[in-house]
N, C-alpha and C positions, 0 to 999 in steps of 0.2 A: 739751664737742664728746665721741663717743662712743671714751671705749679701745678698744684692739685686739682687750681680753678682750669686753668689749660688742658689738661686732660681730660675733665670733665665736662667740658665745653667743645674738645674735637671731639668726643664719645659719643655727644649727644644729636651734633652734626652727620656723622657716618649712621649711626640708627636712624636719619632721620632719611640721607638718601637712600641708605637701602631698603625703607620702607614705600619709595614709592610706586614703584609695579602694583604691591597691593593697593595701593591709593588710586591707583588709574583702575583696576576692578578687568583688566586682561589675564582670562586665564585659558585653556586648551578645552577643547572638547571634539567628540568624533561624531561625526552627520549620522542621525539614525531614517530619517525620513525628511521628505519635503512635504510638505502640505497645501502651498498655494506660491504664489509670485513673491512672499515678504511674510511667511511663514514656511520654521524647519521645529523639529524635533531632533537633539542632539544629546547625548549623553557622555557627561563630565563625574569623574570618581566612578561611583557606585549608584548617580540618579539620571534618571530621563528627565529634560524638562523642557518644554514648550520653550522658541524662541521665537522674537517678532520684530524682523528688521528695523533698524531706527532709523525713522528720519525718511521714508520711503514706502509708499501706495502702490503695489500693486493695482492692474486691473483685475475684478474680481472672477472667479473661474466660471460665472456664469455671461459674464460680458465677453461673448464670441466674437474671434475668436480669439482676443486677446490676451482674456486671463489664463485659458489653454498653455497660449504660446509663452509667455510666463513663466508658467509652472516650469512649463519644458526648458527654458531657458536656463535656470533656479535647481532644475536639475542637473542640465550638465556642469555647472561653475560648479556642481555643490554635490559631488554622488556619495550615494551611502558609502560611508568608510573613510567617507574624508578625514583627513585632522585640520581644525581652522585652531582659530583663534580667535575669542569674543573678547569686544569690548565695549562691558554695559553696563546704560545706560540708567535704566530704572525695571521696577520692576508695576507691570500692570494690575488694573480692577480687575483682570481675568486670570490672576497671578504670572501672568508670562512674564521670562524674562525681557528684554527691549533692547537689541544690540545690533554694535556696529562688527559686521560679520567680516574673517581678515584670513585669505590662505597663503600661506608667503609674507607679502607686503603688497599682496592686489586687496584694496575693499570691495566687497562682493556688495555693500549696497552699492557705492558710486556707478559699478560696473552697470549692473544694472540699470540702474539711471541713464548711467552713457548711453545704451543698446536702443532707449526705448519701451524694456522691459516693463518698469517704475518711472512714477513720475516723485518727484520732491514734495513729502509731508510738511508743507510751510509751517501746519500750527504747531509743529514739533522740534524745527532745525536747531529752534536753539540746542536743543541736546545734544549735538557731534558741531560742536564751536570747531572740530579739527576738519573736518571734511564739507563743512558746511560750504566754502567756496567752490569747491571740485562739482557736489552737488548740483550745485547754481550753473554751473558753466557746463557740464555735461549734458543736463537738461537741455538747458539750450541751442546747444548742438543738432540734440535729438531732435529736436524743434525744427530746427532750421533746414536737418537733412531728413525730415521727414522718417526717422526708425520705428518702427512696427504699430507701437502706439500713435504714434504722435503722425503719421500715413495715413488718418480719417479727418473727415473733413469738416466734421464735429467734435474731437472728441469727448465722449462724456467723462468727467473724471470720478473714481471708485467712490470719494466718498456722493458724490451727484446718485452715483448707479446704486451705492446702500439707502439713500434716502427716501428715493423711488420705492424698494423695493420695499423699505418701511411703510410710507405711506398706503401702499396697495396691502401690506399687512392689517393696518389696523381700522382697517374699514372694518362696519358690522361684521359680525358672523347672522349666518344663513338663519333661520328658525327651524330647517334640520340641523344644522350644528348644533343649537342649543339643544332641542330637547335627544339629544346624542347621546354618546357617553364617551362623550370629552371631558379635558377635565377643566373645576370655574374658576383655575388658580391663574387661568390664561383666556379671557373671554373674545380678544379681538381674533380672537384663530384657532382651532382647535386639535390638541393634544388630546389621544385616549386616555382616559383611566390607565391606570396601573402598565404605564409604558414602563419598557427598562431605561434606568435615567440617563440622560442628555444633558449636553453641553452648547453654548452659544456654538459653537464649530458643529454638530449636527443639524443645525434647522436654517432657515434662509432670513427668517423676520429680525428684524432688528427696533429696539426701543419702543416695543409691545408692550400695554397694562399687564401690570401682573399683581395678582392679589393672592392673601393670603390663603394656605400654608405654601405653596411654590413649590414644590416636592420635587424640582429639577435643580432648584438654587439656580434658576436668570437671572433674579434682583441682588447681586451679591452687594450692593452696598446699600439694597433696603429702601427705596427711594419711589416704589411701585411701577420703576422700567425697567422692560428686561432686557439684556443683550446690546446695552447701547453700544457698541464699537462691531 
């Protein structure tokens, strides 16, 4: 017969094993909309949340035609109403859930990279340990086959494209802008006073100077720089 100690030990082991799926942060959701090649909106339970696809970076929508192609492909892979599984890795500074997205056993993040519709975001690759090798191998094959984004002679990485936009947006405003009805919280470019509430997805500028009171909340971490990603 089992001693009380053995019974308790077995019970603890059983509970630990059954808790693993919770620790893994895997859960189901339904696709609501696609924002761009690496951002979607999903519904889970009674909440609708924004999901940033982990460990990949898609061309910006203004990187014509690659950004629009990436968006169109993700819409094909994740049609509205599609049931998906999310493996969450973190929540970013914009309160977006960062996750790997699965349809059945297919990893959509890897799929986008394999088809040249997105690139590996090496800065965050440590967050996808189970998919790391597949992502890197998929990108290498896409480069060799010159698929989609990699068909360009000199592709501009999405993060470099965003940096260039930032440099343009942080140029000094003209005298006309300074004298116009621009919100003084954003001296690097003009947002009209009393504009309806905006967020970083509504504007193209990134990493710009923000002064109090920051009515649109662009500077979430209050370091004086708005929309850093």
